[in-house]
Every structure is written in C-alpha cells, then in structure tokens.
N, C-alpha and C positions, 0 to 999 in steps of 0.2 A: 586780181585786178592790179594790185600794186606791183606784183612781180612782173606782170606783163608790161606795165608802163616803165619799170626800171630797165628791163631788157631792151625795150624799144629805145629808150634814151641812150643807153650805152651803145646800141647799134648805130644810132644816128651820129653820136660823137665819134665813134670809131670810123664810120664811113667818111665823115667830113674830114677827119684828120688824115686818113689815107689819101683822100682825093686832093687835099691841099698839098700834101707831101709829094704826090705824083706830079701835080701841076708845077710845083717849084722845081722839081727835078727836070721836067721837060723844058722849063724856061731857061735853065742853065746852059742849054745847048747840048751838042753831042758829047756825052760823057761815056767813055767805054771802060768797062771793068774787065780785067782778066778773070780767068777761072779762079785764081787765088783770091781776088777781091770778093767775088760772089760767095766763095766758100767761107771767107772770114765773116761776111755779113750773116750768112746762114748759121754758122756755128755760134756767133755772138747772140743772135736772137734766140736760138734754141736753148743755149746755156742760161740766158737770162730768165726765160720762162721756167726752166727746170729749177734754178736757184730760188726763184720766187715761190714756186709751188712747194719746194722742199721746206723752205722757211715757214710758209703758212701751215704745212702739215705738222711741223714741229711745234708751232704755237698752239694749234688745236690739241695736239697730244699733251702738251704741258698743261693746258687748261683743263682737260678732261681727267687727267691722272692725279691732280691735286698738288703738283709741284708749286704752283703759284700761291696756294694757300699757305704752304709751309714758309715761304719767303715773307708773306704778308704778316704772319704771326711772329716772326723773329724780330726781337727788339734788341739791338746791340747795346743800348744804354741801360737795360734792365740789370739790376744787381743779381749776381749769381750766388747769393748766400744760401 
C-alpha cells in the first residue's frame, strides 16, 4: 500500500513537472533547435541518469561490503601506543 502510494505521488509530481515545463516552452514562442541542440539535450539527460545510477550503485556496494563500517571505526585522535 505504501509503495503504491509512493509510486503514485512520484508519478503525479513527474507528470506535473513535465506538463509545466512543456507549457512554459510553448509560451516562449517558436523556438527551433538544430539536430545538434537535440543531441546535446539527449546526451546530457542520458549521461545524468547514468551518473546518478552509477553513484547510487557505488553507495549500495559500499554499504553492503562494509567499507563504511571501517571508516566509522577509524579514530584519528586515538593514540597508537
């Protein structure tokens, strides 16, 4: 139930955001992009998603493998006698 509500809320927010963005773009008037502009937008969006996904995968890997625990246990002010 909670997961369905969460998916619904994110879907509504995404749809509203896309709709407002499209409306603002249409209100600006006739804006034409060359093929290079469209390619730049597509490459930017895809690379942003890939970077975000890669960083999330690294954080999950770090949490599962115990690297975070090693850092949390390290105390640089502890005497090494």
